[in-house]
N, C-alpha and C positions, 0 to 999 in steps of 0.2 A: 372424770376428766383427768388428763395426764399431759404433762409437758412433752411435746414432740418436736423434734428437729424438722424444720421445713425449708431452711435455706442455710447454706454455708458460703460465705464470701471471703475472698482472700486478697491481700494487698501487700505492697512493699513501699517503704518510705525511707528517706535519707536525711541526715544532717551532714551536709557536705564539709564544713570547716569547723563548726563550733563544738563538735563532739557531744552534742546534746541528745541523750538517749530518749528523753521524753518527746522532744521535737520529732525525732525519727519515727517513734511509735505512733504519735498523733497522725503524722503524714501517712503511715502505713494503714491505719484504720480508715482514714478519709479515702485513701485509694480503694480500699475494699468496698466502702459504702457508697461513694459518690458516683459510681458507674452503674447503679442499679435503682430501680423504682419498684419497690415491693407492693404488689397489688393483692397479695394473697389474703391479707386481713380483710380488705373490702370485699373480695370474692366470697369470703366465708361469713360476711355480715358482722365482722368484729371491728372494734376500734383499733386504729393503728398503734395506739399506746398500750395495747394489751400484750404486745410481744415482749419476750424476755431474751436478752442477747448476752451470750457468753463470749467475751472477747479474749483471745489468746494473743499475746505479744511475745515474739522471740527477739532478744537482743543479747549481746555479749555480757552485759552487766545488768541483770534483772533488777537489782536493788536500786539502780540509778533512775528508774522510771517512776514518775508521779502518776499513780493509777487514777487519781481524781481527775486529772486533766484528760486522760484517755476516756474515762466514763462520760465526761462532759461533751465528747464528740457525738455521742449517740443522739440522733434527731428525734427518735421516738422510743417509747417503751422504757423498761428498766433493764439493768444488767449487772454484770460483775466482770472484773478484769483479772486475768491470770497471766503473770509475766514469767516466762521461762528462759532458760539458756538457749540462745540461738543467734540468728542474724550474722553480722559481719562487722569487723572493725578494721579499718585500713589506715595505718599511720602515714602522715605526710613524709616526704623525702627528708626534710630537715628535722622531723620528730617534734615539731612544735604544735601540731594539731592532728586531728584524725577525722576520718569520715565514718559515720555510723550508718549501717543498713539494718533496718528493722523489718520483720515480717509480722503480718497480722492476719488473724482469722476471726471472723464474726459468725457465730453460730446462732441463728435466729430460731427461737422456739415459741410455739403457741400452745395454749392450754386447750386441748381438743379431746373429744370423747375417746375413751380407751378402745 
């Protein structure tokens, strides 16, 4: 058996005024996941919780993301979160706040025969 990629989902999320990198990242992952219904596990006779999900988050300040909150978004299976430099930060006109745009990719893997 070997872990094989079966699905890659992508999403985008924002934190409009609060400058909250974790909030933007959570929204990006939800955007990636909530538009899909994965039936591949059932089609293969596997439990839906048998999937392993690698979550990649891109934000301007990776250290500002709480990865435990990101991992808590996954409805099934187990996984890990990798936060990298990316996304976008847009300051307000008066400089008192910023909009954060985060990108997310969820790579779903199943343990399948080699």
